[in-house]
C-alpha positions, -999 to 999 in steps of 0.1 A, spaced: 503 -54 780 508 -71 746 494 -103 740 512 -128 729 519 -137 686 514 -164 675 521 -185 638 495 -207 625 511 -242 607 485 -251 581 463 -232 559 433 -250 554 398 -247 572 415 -255 610 438 -228 604 402 -200 605 392 -217 634 423 -213 650 431 -178 641 398 -172 661 402 -187 690 439 -170 692 422 -135 680 396 -136 708 417 -137 734 436 -103 719 466 -126 714 482 -113 670 486 -141 646 516 -130 627 520 -153 599 502 -184 588 520 -213 568 517 -243 549 538 -267 525 513 -265 499 524 -243 473 491 -238 460 477 -221 491 510 -195 492 495 -158 492 461 -167 500 448 -155 529 430 -166 559 411 -142 579 429 -115 567 460 -131 568 483 -143 540 500 -176 537 531 -169 533 552 -200 525 563 -232 531 568 -245 573 602 -230 582 619 -218 611 634 -187 590 596 -170 588 589 -177 622 591 -141 644 611 -144 673 593 -151 701 562 -162 680 547 -190 693 534 -218 669 506 -235 668 494 -267 646 459 -264 631 459 -296 613 428 -314 621 444 -349 611 457 -364 646 484 -383 628 495 -350 606 501 -335 636 521 -357 654 543 -363 623 547 -318 623 556 -322 657 575 -346 651 597 -327 625 596 -296 636 619 -282 668 595 -248 675 583 -230 706 547 -243 710 518 -224 723 486 -228 735 451 -215 721 423 -219 744 392 -194 734 379 -168 753 345 -178 754 357 -220 767 355 -228 801 390 -244 815 390 -245 853 423 -239 868 431 -272 882 430 -282 844 468 -291 828 468 -282 791 500 -301 772 521 -274 745 501 -267 712 467 -276 724 438 -259 710 404 -256 727 378 -237 707 350 -215 713 324 -227 742 345 -257 749 342 -267 786 371 -288 805 365 -297 843 386 -299 875 417 -320 878 414 -330 841 447 -332 819 448 -328 782 479 -335 763 505 -320 738 485 -309 706 453 -320 714 428 -298 701 395 -298 725 366 -284 690 340 -261 694 317 -270 723 330 -302 733 329 -308 773 356 -332 790 344 -336 828 364 -342 858 395 -365 867 402 -366 825 430 -379 806 433 -370 773 462 -376 756 485 -364 728 471 -362 695 439 -365 703 408 -349 688 375 -338 708 356 -334 678 328 -306 677 297 -315 702 314 -342 713 305 -349 748 329 -367 777 317 -380 813 341 -380 842 366 -403 847 372 -408 810 411 -417 791 411 -407 761 447 -421 744 471 -408 723 458 -402 689 428 -406 692 396 -390 678 356 -386 689 337 -378 664 315 -349 662 280 -358 686 297 -382 703 289 -390 742 309 -412 764 296 -426 799 319 -429 832 350 -444 834 351 -453 798 385 -457 786 393 -450 749 422 -469 730 456 -453 710 446 -442 682 411 -453 677 382 -435 660 347 -432 672 319 -423 643 300 -397 650 271 -395 673 278 -427 690 274 -438 725 305 -452 741 293 -474 769 319 -498 771 359 -495 772 377 -492 729 405 -513 720 433 -492 710 432 -488 668 399 -497 664 371 -477 651 339 -483 670 304 -463 658 264 -466 662 241 -464 698 259 -483 716 292 -479 700 305 -510 687 332 -524 666 336 -516 629 374 -521 617 404 -520 630 438 -507 618 
């Protein structure tokens, strides 16, 4: 049976990881698009960056996926583009059947998502990250490589949890907040602020 065909939107390093995840399952990348003209004609893992983001360059029946690491960048593109979004889960990821994945979400190699977790649209569960049971992860969230969320953790839309973050159970991380790499989150995080450290404490507000 033929796999799903994907067009990858974004021609940077993050796109390489998205392509690897797509191809790990036997699905196919049929195009890479980026509005940055300096990338056109270049290749990513053997795939040519064909040109700007355009409906005309997306073959009929193909699904699109945003390969943009920045949360606000993904949100802006998702709002601008009216495309058939696909969901990508690396073959080595462990995702319980009860998990709900929003459209456009990508789950990378070695990630684990436990039962009854809900992941919003265009979220990133990055390499070897984990979300334990009953998590609620909003749209455009990025859970970076090696970050680990215990059970019953909520992350609001657009939150960024940096590399190696650890979050204890029943914590709420506010929308569009940032948790610095290596931080230990032991209390709720307000929306729109940056926290860092062990334990994580506020560093700045938007």
